[in-house]
PDB file of N, CA, C and O in Angstrom:
ATOM      1  N   MET A   1      85.836  27.517  50.582  1.00  0.00           N
ATOM      2  CA  MET A   1      86.516  28.654  50.833  1.00  0.00           C
ATOM      3  C   MET A   1      87.960  28.178  51.759  1.00  0.00           C
ATOM      4  O   MET A   1      87.906  27.387  52.700  1.00  0.00           O
ATOM      5  N   THR A   2      88.810  28.623  51.431  1.00  0.00           N
ATOM      6  CA  THR A   2      89.956  28.468  52.035  1.00  0.00           C
ATOM      7  C   THR A   2      90.054  29.173  53.325  1.00  0.00           C
ATOM      8  O   THR A   2      89.389  30.182  53.559  1.00  0.00           O
ATOM      9  N   THR A   3      91.090  28.513  54.377  1.00  0.00           N
ATOM     10  CA  THR A   3      91.260  29.084  55.701  1.00  0.00           C
ATOM     11  C   THR A   3      91.621  30.543  55.445  1.00  0.00           C
ATOM     12  O   THR A   3      91.080  31.511  55.980  1.00  0.00           O
ATOM     13  N   HIS A   4      92.667  30.568  54.501  1.00  0.00           N
ATOM     14  CA  HIS A   4      93.094  32.091  54.382  1.00  0.00           C
ATOM     15  C   HIS A   4      92.167  33.013  54.163  1.00  0.00           C
ATOM     16  O   HIS A   4      92.201  34.099  54.742  1.00  0.00           O
ATOM     17  N   MET A   5      90.967  32.587  53.055  1.00  0.00           N
ATOM     18  CA  MET A   5      89.879  33.569  52.835  1.00  0.00           C
ATOM     19  C   MET A   5      89.282  33.420  53.880  1.00  0.00           C
ATOM     20  O   MET A   5      89.305  34.519  54.434  1.00  0.00           O
ATOM     21  N   LYS A   6      88.746  32.700  54.498  1.00  0.00           N
ATOM     22  CA  LYS A   6      87.858  32.707  55.962  1.00  0.00           C
ATOM     23  C   LYS A   6      88.564  33.706  57.020  1.00  0.00           C
ATOM     24  O   LYS A   6      87.846  34.430  57.710  1.00  0.00           O
ATOM     25  N   SER A   7      89.717  33.737  57.123  1.00  0.00           N
ATOM     26  CA  SER A   7      90.595  34.627  58.072  1.00  0.00           C
ATOM     27  C   SER A   7      90.364  36.073  57.566  1.00  0.00           C
ATOM     28  O   SER A   7      90.142  36.988  58.359  1.00  0.00           O
ATOM     29  N   ALA A   8      90.430  36.280  56.050  1.00  0.00           N
ATOM     30  CA  ALA A   8      90.619  37.627  55.382  1.00  0.00           C
ATOM     31  C   ALA A   8      89.168  38.267  55.949  1.00  0.00           C
ATOM     32  O   ALA A   8      89.166  39.358  56.520  1.00  0.00           O
ATOM     33  N   VAL A   9      87.880  37.457  55.733  1.00  0.00           N
ATOM     34  CA  VAL A   9      86.700  37.721  55.619  1.00  0.00           C
ATOM     35  C   VAL A   9      86.441  38.203  57.445  1.00  0.00           C
ATOM     36  O   VAL A   9      86.031  39.305  57.810  1.00  0.00           O
ATOM     37  N   MET A  10      86.703  37.376  58.094  1.00  0.00           N
ATOM     38  CA  MET A  10      86.557  37.475  59.675  1.00  0.00           C
ATOM     39  C   MET A  10      87.560  38.981  60.044  1.00  0.00           C
ATOM     40  O   MET A  10      87.116  39.905  60.726  1.00  0.00           O
ATOM     41  N   PHE A  11      88.724  38.968  59.535  1.00  0.00           N
ATOM     42  CA  PHE A  11      89.284  39.979  59.724  1.00  0.00           C
ATOM     43  C   PHE A  11      88.666  41.500  59.344  1.00  0.00           C
ATOM     44  O   PHE A  11      88.752  42.469  60.099  1.00  0.00           O
ATOM     45  N   VAL A  12      88.103  41.508  58.176  1.00  0.00           N
ATOM     46  CA  VAL A  12      87.377  42.556  57.622  1.00  0.00           C
ATOM     47  C   VAL A  12      86.308  42.831  58.579  1.00  0.00           C
ATOM     48  O   VAL A  12      86.184  43.973  59.022  1.00  0.00           O
ATOM     49  N   ALA A  13      85.474  41.826  58.961  1.00  0.00           N
ATOM     50  CA  ALA A  13      84.184  41.810  59.670  1.00  0.00           C
ATOM     51  C   ALA A  13      84.585  42.441  61.153  1.00  0.00           C
ATOM     52  O   ALA A  13      83.818  43.262  61.655  1.00  0.00           O
ATOM     53  N   ILE A  14      85.683  42.083  61.782  1.00  0.00           N
ATOM     54  CA  ILE A  14      86.007  42.594  63.098  1.00  0.00           C
ATOM     55  C   ILE A  14      86.582  43.855  62.983  1.00  0.00           C
ATOM     56  O   ILE A  14      86.544  44.592  63.968  1.00  0.00           O
ATOM     57  N   LEU A  15      87.144  44.261  61.883  1.00  0.00           N
ATOM     58  CA  LEU A  15      87.548  45.782  61.513  1.00  0.00           C
ATOM     59  C   LEU A  15      86.012  46.665  61.397  1.00  0.00           C
ATOM     60  O   LEU A  15      85.773  47.699  62.020  1.00  0.00           O
ATOM     61  N   LEU A  16      85.293  46.140  60.671  1.00  0.00           N
ATOM     62  CA  LEU A  16      84.145  46.891  60.714  1.00  0.00           C
ATOM     63  C   LEU A  16      83.211  47.099  61.952  1.00  0.00           C
ATOM     64  O   LEU A  16      82.645  48.094  62.405  1.00  0.00           O
ATOM     65  N   LEU A  17      83.255  45.955  62.279  1.00  0.00           N
ATOM     66  CA  LEU A  17      82.529  46.126  63.796  1.00  0.00           C
ATOM     67  C   LEU A  17      83.411  47.215  64.667  1.00  0.00           C
ATOM     68  O   LEU A  17      82.812  48.211  65.072  1.00  0.00           O
ATOM     69  N   THR A  18      84.515  47.094  64.905  1.00  0.00           N
ATOM     70  CA  THR A  18      85.482  47.869  65.748  1.00  0.00           C
ATOM     71  C   THR A  18      85.283  49.182  65.164  1.00  0.00           C
ATOM     72  O   THR A  18      84.966  49.997  66.031  1.00  0.00           O
ATOM     73  N   THR A  19      85.345  49.586  64.201  1.00  0.00           N
ATOM     74  CA  THR A  19      85.089  51.130  63.640  1.00  0.00           C
ATOM     75  C   THR A  19      83.803  51.624  63.790  1.00  0.00           C
ATOM     76  O   THR A  19      83.645  52.831  63.972  1.00  0.00           O
ATOM     77  N   LEU A  20      82.719  50.747  63.731  1.00  0.00           N
ATOM     78  CA  LEU A  20      81.614  51.123  63.928  1.00  0.00           C
ATOM     79  C   LEU A  20      81.240  51.547  65.509  1.00  0.00           C
ATOM     80  O   LEU A  20      80.583  52.533  65.843  1.00  0.00           O
ATOM     81  N   PHE A  21      81.811  50.581  66.354  1.00  0.00           N
ATOM     82  CA  PHE A  21      81.711  50.829  67.655  1.00  0.00           C
ATOM     83  C   PHE A  21      82.503  52.212  68.247  1.00  0.00           C
ATOM     84  O   PHE A  21      82.146  52.907  69.199  1.00  0.00           O
ATOM     85  N   LEU A  22      83.495  52.356  67.522  1.00  0.00           N
ATOM     86  CA  LEU A  22      84.381  53.570  67.876  1.00  0.00           C
ATOM     87  C   LEU A  22      83.479  54.925  67.365  1.00  0.00           C
ATOM     88  O   LEU A  22      83.569  56.022  67.915  1.00  0.00           O
ATOM     89  N   MET A  23      82.649  54.650  66.278  1.00  0.00           N
ATOM     90  CA  MET A  23      82.057  55.634  65.471  1.00  0.00           C
ATOM     91  C   MET A  23      80.960  55.864  66.295  1.00  0.00           C
ATOM     92  O   MET A  23      80.641  57.046  66.167  1.00  0.00           O
ATOM     93  N   VAL A  24      80.090  55.173  67.236  1.00  0.00           N
ATOM     94  CA  VAL A  24      78.999  55.208  67.618  1.00  0.00           C
ATOM     95  C   VAL A  24      79.505  55.787  69.135  1.00  0.00           C
ATOM     96  O   VAL A  24      78.822  56.552  69.814  1.00  0.00           O
ATOM     97  N   SER A  25      80.644  55.343  69.470  1.00  0.00           N
ATOM     98  CA  SER A  25      81.173  56.056  70.862  1.00  0.00           C
ATOM     99  C   SER A  25      81.610  57.509  70.459  1.00  0.00           C
ATOM    100  O   SER A  25      81.399  58.338  71.344  1.00  0.00           O
ATOM    101  N   ALA A  26      82.051  57.882  69.558  1.00  0.00           N
ATOM    102  CA  ALA A  26      82.623  59.184  69.238  1.00  0.00           C
ATOM    103  C   ALA A  26      81.297  59.949  69.139  1.00  0.00           C
ATOM    104  O   ALA A  26      81.315  60.969  69.828  1.00  0.00           O
ATOM    105  N   ILE A  27      80.238  59.758  68.524  1.00  0.00           N
ATOM    106  CA  ILE A  27      79.013  60.396  68.244  1.00  0.00           C
ATOM    107  C   ILE A  27      78.339  60.535  69.644  1.00  0.00           C
ATOM    108  O   ILE A  27      77.719  61.573  69.876  1.00  0.00           O
ATOM    109  N   GLN A  28      78.413  59.625  70.527  1.00  0.00           N
ATOM    110  CA  GLN A  28      77.788  59.794  71.540  1.00  0.00           C
ATOM    111  C   GLN A  28      78.262  60.813  72.637  1.00  0.00           C
ATOM    112  O   GLN A  28      77.568  61.525  73.362  1.00  0.00           O
ATOM    113  N   ARG A  29      79.934  60.669  72.552  1.00  0.00           N
ATOM    114  CA  ARG A  29      80.496  61.817  73.322  1.00  0.00           C
ATOM    115  C   ARG A  29      80.329  63.064  72.738  1.00  0.00           C
ATOM    116  O   ARG A  29      80.343  64.068  73.450  1.00  0.00           O
ATOM    117  N   LEU A  30      80.129  63.155  71.188  1.00  0.00           N
ATOM    118  CA  LEU A  30      79.821  64.577  70.838  1.00  0.00           C
ATOM    119  C   LEU A  30      78.511  65.000  71.047  1.00  0.00           C
ATOM    120  O   LEU A  30      78.314  66.215  71.060  1.00  0.00           O
ATOM    121  N   GLN A  31      77.691  64.331  71.194  1.00  0.00           N
ATOM    122  CA  GLN A  31      76.344  64.312  71.494  1.00  0.00           C
ATOM    123  C   GLN A  31      76.120  65.358  72.799  1.00  0.00           C
ATOM    124  O   GLN A  31      75.552  66.444  72.912  1.00  0.00           O
ATOM    125  N   TRP A  32      76.940  64.374  73.836  1.00  0.00           N
ATOM    126  CA  TRP A  32      76.927  64.871  75.162  1.00  0.00           C
ATOM    127  C   TRP A  32      77.603  66.196  75.165  1.00  0.00           C
ATOM    128  O   TRP A  32      77.079  67.029  75.905  1.00  0.00           O
ATOM    129  N   GLN A  33      78.645  66.567  74.505  1.00  0.00           N
ATOM    130  CA  GLN A  33      79.180  67.881  74.515  1.00  0.00           C
ATOM    131  C   GLN A  33      78.239  68.741  74.065  1.00  0.00           C
ATOM    132  O   GLN A  33      77.990  69.691  74.807  1.00  0.00           O
ATOM    133  N   ILE A  34      77.572  68.644  72.905  1.00  0.00           N
ATOM    134  CA  ILE A  34      76.802  69.624  72.462  1.00  0.00           C
ATOM    135  C   ILE A  34      75.491  69.903  73.420  1.00  0.00           C
ATOM    136  O   ILE A  34      75.003  71.028  73.528  1.00  0.00           O
ATOM    137  N   ASP A  35      75.029  68.850  74.037  1.00  0.00           N
ATOM    138  CA  ASP A  35      73.942  69.040  75.033  1.00  0.00           C
ATOM    139  C   ASP A  35      74.440  69.695  76.245  1.00  0.00           C
ATOM    140  O   ASP A  35      73.655  70.159  77.072  1.00  0.00           O
ATOM    141  N   GLY A  36      75.756  69.755  76.391  1.00  0.00           N
ATOM    142  CA  GLY A  36      76.065  70.599  77.678  1.00  0.00           C
ATOM    143  C   GLY A  36      76.405  72.114  77.115  1.00  0.00           C
ATOM    144  O   GLY A  36      76.217  73.104  77.823  1.00  0.00           O
ATOM    145  N   LEU A  37      76.893  72.191  75.850  1.00  0.00           N
ATOM    146  CA  LEU A  37      77.063  73.430  75.196  1.00  0.00           C
ATOM    147  C   LEU A  37      75.619  74.230  75.028  1.00  0.00           C
ATOM    148  O   LEU A  37      75.504  75.420  75.325  1.00  0.00           O
ATOM    149  N   ARG A  38      74.607  73.475  74.547  1.00  0.00           N
ATOM    150  CA  ARG A  38      73.343  74.213  74.804  1.00  0.00           C
ATOM    151  C   ARG A  38      72.745  74.727  75.822  1.00  0.00           C
ATOM    152  O   ARG A  38      72.147  75.795  75.960  1.00  0.00           O
ATOM    153  N   GLN A  39      73.043  73.540  76.794  1.00  0.00           N
ATOM    154  CA  GLN A  39      72.639  74.082  78.345  1.00  0.00           C
ATOM    155  C   GLN A  39      73.431  75.348  79.024  1.00  0.00           C
ATOM    156  O   GLN A  39      72.924  76.124  79.834  1.00  0.00           O
ATOM    157  N   ARG A  40      74.716  75.396  78.553  1.00  0.00           N
ATOM    158  CA  ARG A  40      75.511  76.599  79.126  1.00  0.00           C
ATOM    159  C   ARG A  40      74.960  77.713  78.055  1.00  0.00           C
ATOM    160  O   ARG A  40      74.841  78.801  78.619  1.00  0.00           O
ATOM    161  N   ASN A  41      74.603  77.751  76.715  1.00  0.00           N
ATOM    162  CA  ASN A  41      74.096  78.843  76.113  1.00  0.00           C
ATOM    163  C   ASN A  41      72.893  79.373  76.737  1.00  0.00           C
ATOM    164  O   ASN A  41      72.757  80.565  77.009  1.00  0.00           O
ATOM    165  N   GLU A  42      71.909  78.357  76.988  1.00  0.00           N
ATOM    166  CA  GLU A  42      70.803  78.822  77.617  1.00  0.00           C
ATOM    167  C   GLU A  42      71.013  79.642  78.828  1.00  0.00           C
ATOM    168  O   GLU A  42      70.345  80.654  79.038  1.00  0.00           O
ATOM    169  N   VAL A  43      71.946  79.211  79.635  1.00  0.00           N
ATOM    170  CA  VAL A  43      72.069  79.843  80.946  1.00  0.00           C
ATOM    171  C   VAL A  43      72.679  81.450  80.719  1.00  0.00           C
ATOM    172  O   VAL A  43      72.253  82.441  81.313  1.00  0.00           O
ATOM    173  N   ILE A  44      73.640  81.436  79.839  1.00  0.00           N
ATOM    174  CA  ILE A  44      74.325  82.518  79.529  1.00  0.00           C
ATOM    175  C   ILE A  44      73.228  83.493  78.880  1.00  0.00           C
ATOM    176  O   ILE A  44      73.190  84.675  79.221  1.00  0.00           O
ATOM    177  N   THR A  45      72.404  83.002  78.005  1.00  0.00           N
ATOM    178  CA  THR A  45      71.466  84.000  77.415  1.00  0.00           C
ATOM    179  C   THR A  45      70.485  84.360  78.641  1.00  0.00           C
ATOM    180  O   THR A  45      70.164  85.545  78.737  1.00  0.00           O
ATOM    181  N   GLN A  46      69.979  83.448  79.586  1.00  0.00           N
ATOM    182  CA  GLN A  46      69.169  84.208  80.689  1.00  0.00           C
ATOM    183  C   GLN A  46      69.702  85.096  81.248  1.00  0.00           C
ATOM    184  O   GLN A  46      69.237  86.235  81.267  1.00  0.00           O
ATOM    185  N   GLN A  47      71.139  84.640  81.999  1.00  0.00           N
ATOM    186  CA  GLN A  47      71.875  85.894  82.668  1.00  0.00           C
ATOM    187  C   GLN A  47      72.112  87.115  81.882  1.00  0.00           C
ATOM    188  O   GLN A  47      72.139  88.197  82.467  1.00  0.00           O
ATOM    189  N   LEU A  48      72.288  87.044  80.611  1.00  0.00           N
ATOM    190  CA  LEU A  48      72.458  88.423  79.744  1.00  0.00           C
ATOM    191  C   LEU A  48      70.939  88.974  79.809  1.00  0.00           C
ATOM    192  O   LEU A  48      70.795  90.172  80.054  1.00  0.00           O
ATOM    193  N   GLN A  49      70.060  88.353  79.650  1.00  0.00           N
ATOM    194  CA  GLN A  49      68.772  89.041  79.714  1.00  0.00           C
ATOM    195  C   GLN A  49      68.310  89.776  81.009  1.00  0.00           C
ATOM    196  O   GLN A  49      67.743  90.865  81.104  1.00  0.00           O
ATOM    197  N   GLU A  50      68.696  88.911  81.977  1.00  0.00           N
ATOM    198  CA  GLU A  50      68.418  89.508  83.345  1.00  0.00           C
ATOM    199  C   GLU A  50      69.321  90.769  83.615  1.00  0.00           C
ATOM    200  O   GLU A  50      68.889  91.656  84.351  1.00  0.00           O
ATOM    201  N   LEU A  51      70.604  90.871  83.018  1.00  0.00           N
ATOM    202  CA  LEU A  51      71.428  91.699  83.438  1.00  0.00           C
ATOM    203  C   LEU A  51      70.911  92.918  82.488  1.00  0.00           C
ATOM    204  O   LEU A  51      70.838  94.064  82.932  1.00  0.00           O
ATOM    205  N   ASN A  52      70.566  92.594  81.174  1.00  0.00           N
ATOM    206  CA  ASN A  52      69.998  93.645  80.482  1.00  0.00           C
ATOM    207  C   ASN A  52      68.737  94.514  80.993  1.00  0.00           C
ATOM    208  O   ASN A  52      68.468  95.701  80.806  1.00  0.00           O
ATOM    209  N   ARG A  53      68.091  93.544  81.673  1.00  0.00           N
ATOM    210  CA  ARG A  53      66.815  94.002  82.363  1.00  0.00           C
ATOM    211  C   ARG A  53      67.347  94.964  83.679  1.00  0.00           C
ATOM    212  O   ARG A  53      66.816  96.045  83.933  1.00  0.00           O
ATOM    213  N   TYR A  54      68.068  94.602  84.183  1.00  0.00           N
ATOM    214  CA  TYR A  54      68.691  95.171  85.384  1.00  0.00           C
ATOM    215  C   TYR A  54      69.567  96.544  85.089  1.00  0.00           C
ATOM    216  O   TYR A  54      69.703  97.494  85.859  1.00  0.00           O
ATOM    217  N   VAL A  55      70.099  96.394  83.825  1.00  0.00           N
ATOM    218  CA  VAL A  55      70.907  97.660  83.474  1.00  0.00           C
ATOM    219  C   VAL A  55      69.971  98.829  82.634  1.00  0.00           C
ATOM    220  O   VAL A  55      70.262 100.009  82.435  1.00  0.00           O
ATOM    221  N   GLY A  56      68.875  98.160  82.260  1.00  0.00           N
ATOM    222  CA  GLY A  56      67.889  98.985  81.492  1.00  0.00           C
ATOM    223  C   GLY A  56      68.570  99.078  80.034  1.00  0.00           C
ATOM    224  O   GLY A  56      68.241 100.055  79.362  1.00  0.00           O
ATOM    225  N   TYR A  57      69.369  98.278  79.546  1.00  0.00           N
ATOM    226  CA  TYR A  57      69.789  98.333  78.195  1.00  0.00           C
ATOM    227  C   TYR A  57      68.780  98.233  77.295  1.00  0.00           C
ATOM    228  O   TYR A  57      67.999  97.296  77.464  1.00  0.00           O
ATOM    229  N   PRO A  58      68.539  99.224  76.059  1.00  0.00           N
ATOM    230  CA  PRO A  58      67.632  99.046  75.153  1.00  0.00           C
ATOM    231  C   PRO A  58      67.528  97.737  74.385  1.00  0.00           C
ATOM    232  O   PRO A  58      68.570  97.262  73.932  1.00  0.00           O
ATOM    233  N   GLY A  59      66.435  97.142  74.204  1.00  0.00           N
ATOM    234  CA  GLY A  59      66.597  96.047  73.475  1.00  0.00           C
ATOM    235  C   GLY A  59      66.535  94.764  74.256  1.00  0.00           C
ATOM    236  O   GLY A  59      66.262  93.638  73.840  1.00  0.00           O
ATOM    237  N   GLY A  60      66.863  95.186  75.558  1.00  0.00           N
ATOM    238  CA  GLY A  60      66.674  94.105  76.680  1.00  0.00           C
ATOM    239  C   GLY A  60      65.589  93.450  77.364  1.00  0.00           C
ATOM    240  O   GLY A  60      65.824  92.611  78.233  1.00  0.00           O
TER     241      GLY A  60
END
């Protein structure tokens, strides 16, 4: 294998590892945002249920 070929292989390997790291990082950030939105949704749902009981809205 020539030096040029080894450099090309190393470049591709580093590029793939960097891309993988960025993808994992983005997925973790999105998962954190999803978890926050789910928690917020649960709180809002609970607040709406309490409000419906307080108001006496049918179906509440």
